[in-house]
C-alpha positions in Angstrom: 140.8 111.8 118.4 142.9 110.1 121.1 142.2 106.9 122.9 140.5 108.5 125.9 138.1 110.5 123.6 137.2 107.3 121.7 136.7 105.5 125.0 134.4 108.2 126.3 132.5 108.3 123.0 131.8 104.5 123.1 130.9 104.6 126.8 128.3 107.4 126.1 126.9 105.8 123.0 126.5 102.2 124.4 126.0 103.4 128.0 128.6 101.0 129.3 131.7 101.5 131.5 134.6 100.0 129.6 136.8 99.5 132.7 134.3 97.3 134.6 135.6 93.9 135.4 132.7 91.7 134.3 132.2 89.3 131.5 128.7 90.4 130.4 128.3 90.3 126.6 127.5 94.0 126.3 130.6 95.0 128.2 132.8 92.6 126.2 131.3 93.8 122.9 132.0 97.4 123.9 135.6 96.6 124.6 135.9 94.8 121.3 134.5 97.8 119.4 136.9 100.1 121.3 139.9 98.0 120.3 138.8 97.7 116.7 138.3 101.4 116.3 141.6 102.2 118.0 143.5 99.8 115.9 142.0 101.1 112.7 142.4 104.8 113.4 145.7 105.0 115.4 147.6 101.7 115.1 148.4 101.7 118.8 150.9 99.7 120.7 149.3 96.9 122.8 150.6 98.5 126.0 148.5 101.7 125.4 145.3 99.7 125.2 146.3 97.5 128.1 146.6 100.5 130.3 143.2 102.0 129.2 141.2 98.7 129.5 143.3 97.2 132.4 143.7 94.0 130.4 146.8 92.0 129.3 148.1 91.8 125.7 146.6 88.4 125.0 143.1 89.7 125.7 143.6 92.7 123.4 144.8 90.4 120.6 141.8 88.2 121.3 139.5 91.2 120.9 141.2 92.1 117.7 140.4 88.6 116.3 136.8 88.5 117.6 135.7 91.7 115.9 135.9 90.0 112.5 133.6 87.1 113.5 131.2 89.3 115.5 130.9 91.8 112.6 130.3 89.0 110.1 127.6 87.0 112.0 126.0 89.2 114.7 123.5 91.7 113.5 123.1 93.4 116.9 126.9 93.8 117.1 126.9 95.4 113.6 124.3 97.9 114.7 126.3 98.8 117.9 129.5 99.0 115.8 127.9 101.3 113.3 126.3 103.4 116.0 129.8 104.0 117.6 131.3 104.7 114.2 128.6 107.3 113.4 129.3 109.1 116.7 132.9 109.6 115.9 134.2 112.8 114.3 134.0 113.1 110.5 137.8 112.8 110.1 137.9 109.6 112.0 134.9 108.2 110.1 136.8 108.9 106.8 139.7 106.9 108.1 137.5 103.9 108.9 135.6 104.0 105.6 132.6 102.2 107.0 134.4 98.9 107.2 133.2 95.9 105.2 134.1 92.4 106.2 137.0 92.0 103.7 138.5 95.2 104.9 138.2 94.1 108.5 139.9 90.8 107.7 142.9 92.6 106.1 143.3 95.1 109.0 142.4 93.0 112.0 143.7 89.5 111.5 146.9 88.7 113.2 149.5 87.3 110.9 150.1 83.6 111.5 153.2 81.7 110.7 152.9 79.2 107.9 153.0 75.7 109.2 153.9 72.8 107.1 151.8 69.7 107.2 153.6 66.4 106.6 152.0 63.1 105.8 
């Protein structure tokens, strides 16, 4: 499944247009779910997602970080996420393995440089 097919699937399941330029929670959550699924299935370059969502690379990386917190603490987000996962093809669902929090942490966190604290 390519990025456009994933985008269309999420838009149809959540009934939200991903390319709209607003900051409503439902729209942002849909974009976060889209980025999470794309990163887990395809390992895309940031530029590919930037073009589809019309966002810059910093926003895409921010979405990548937010999915962990949202998935851990927000029950409604978990339901939306699972609904989108269930609507994907079987081969894509097998790749995702019904992600648990620890798996999300390993796959989604951005590697940070180790900083030394003096004092």
